[in-house]
Structures are given as C-alpha cells and as structure tokens.
N, C-alpha and C positions, 0 to 999 in steps of 0.2 A: 505493500500500500504506499502510495507518496506521501511525502509529508506536506500539509497545506504553505501556503506561501505565506508571511507575515505581511500585514498590513501595513504597507507603505515601503514594500521592499522596492528599491528604483530597479531589481534588475528583470521582475514582471513584465511581458509586454513587449521590451525593448531587443533589439540585435543583440545575440550574446548571451540574453538573460535567459532564462528556465521556463517554461511554458509547458504547462502539464494540460494535458486533454483528460475532462473526467473519465473517470475509470480508463484510463490510456496511460501513454509514456510522453517524457518528455525527447527533445532531439538529441541529449548526449546518451539518454538509453537508447533510444534506436541506433545508433552509432554503434555503441558497446554491442550490442544486439545483432548488429550488423554484421560485423568484425567476427565474431561466437560464429555464425552459421555462416560467414564464406570461409573461414576455417577450417569449418567441420566438413564440408563439403569438397573442397578442393586438398584439402591437408597443408594447405602451406598458409603462413600466417600475412596478412594484409600487410602491405607498408602504412599506410596514411587513407584517413578518410578525407575525401574530394568536397563531397558538398551532405548535408543532409536538408531533404527541403519534404514538408508537409503536403499532401495531398486528402483532402478531406479529414477523414480518420487514420488514413493511412501515412505511411512513410516510404518515401525513396531517397535512400544512401546509395552515394558513389563511392568507391573505396580503388585503391590501386594495390596490384598485385605483382610480385616478383612472378613471372613465367619463366624465364631461362635468364639464369647468372653467365656474364661472359667477362672475360679478362680482354680490354681494362671495362671496369664497372661500368663507364659511359654509354659502352654497347648493349647491357642488360635489355631484354626485352621485360617491359612491364605492359600489363594488361590493367583494363579502366572496368570495372565491373559496378552494376547496378543491383542491389540489392532491395525486394521491395515486402516492406514489414506490414501487417494488419495495424490496428488501431492498438493491442495488447502486445505488439511486439513480435507477434507470432510472424515465423519468414513463410510469404507466399510464393516468392520465386526469386531468381536471379538470372543476370545474362551478360554475358562480355560487351561493351560497348566499343570499344576500340583497343589496338596493341599501337604501341611503340618505342622508341629506345629512349634510354633514359637519360643522354645525351643533347636527344631532341630538344631545342629552344622553338617555343610557339604552341599553338594552340593546333591541335590535334582533329 
C-alpha cells in the first residue's frame, strides 16, 4: 500500500515529483518493475531507464539493454525496449523499439 502524500508536499503534481494513482503505482515504481521484468525475460540487466510515461491507468517504460558487448565498448550494441505495465504494475508486454551502437551520437 502506498503512503499518502503529506498536505503541502511540493513534489506532488510537479515534474520529478511522485504522483500515485489510486490503487496504482507511481512512476518510480513503474520504472523499477519494468527493469525487474525485462531482466527476468531477457536474462540481462537493463542499463538505464530512458523514459516513464503514463497512459491512462497504464505505464510505458523505455529501457536500454546491452545486447552485444564488444571491444572497444563504444561499439557495443544496445537495444531500446518498451515495457508496458498495467495500473497495478503488472507486465502487459514488451518489445524492442530500436538498436544502435553505444558510441552513436544523435537520435536513433
């Protein structure tokens, strides 16, 4: 059960603040659960959370995952994955949205 936000909590409703839906999870919990899920299904630890976006009661979390380690590491192949979670944090599904080399500068 999530803790109620204190009256006057200036983080609530602000970017970077914690906003929790009734009977749901907040963005930080969504990111954590998406990382756990992707690790379980791929057998590899995601490197970083790229984005966490609410969609109604659901969440879309984008993660970066090392798919192929190379030498030098700037040529590593990274995958960008989206994990979709329900309002309670249960995984709905995932898919890879892109691949790129670690040393690549710019938008993929």
